[in-house]
N, C-alpha and C positions, 0 to 999 in steps of 0.2 A: 506126791502121787505121780505115778509115771503115766505118760501119754502113749506109750508104745504098747501095742497088743491089748488095748482096753476096748470095751464097748462104750459107745458114746451116745449122749443125748444132744439134741440141738437146744438152743435157748427156749424156743417155743415148746418143745416137749417137756423140758424141766418146769416151765411156767404152768403148763397144763397139769402136770403131776402134783405140783405143790399148791396149785390153785391160787397163784399170784400172777401179777402182770409180767410181761417180758422185761419191762424196765426194772422191776424188783430183782429179777435174776441178774441183769446187767450190773446192778448196784452190788449184789452179793459177790459177783466175780471181781468187780473193781475194788471192793474192800478186802478181798483175799479170803473171804469167808467160804466161798465156794471155788474149788480148784477148777481151772479150765485149761484148754489147749487151743492154740491158735492154728487154724488150718488155712494155709494161704496167707493172704494179707488181712482178711476181714472176717473170716468165718470162725466163730467160737464154738467149740464143742466141750461138753462137760462129761467127764467119765461117770459111768453109772455108779461106781464105788464112791465117788465124791458126793453124789446126791444121797446115797444111803447113809454115809457118814454124817452129812449135814442134818438129815432127818433125825438120826439118833441123838445128835448133839442138842437139837432143838427140843426133842421130847424130854431129854434128861433135864435141861434147863427149865422147861415149863413145869415139870413135876416137882422141882426143888422148892417152889414157893411154899 
């Protein structure tokens, strides 16, 4: 996923939308499950498309049981 020309969420915004903690979002980013972009040295931004893709993947996985 490309970080250029995308709309982004902060970690806090993703956590609120997914109803999980910020630490969970950081873990998803660290695991490579959720694509992210580094802004400066410390600021992580997650493309909106990456969040939508993740939600679709989780919904598909959850319904497969």
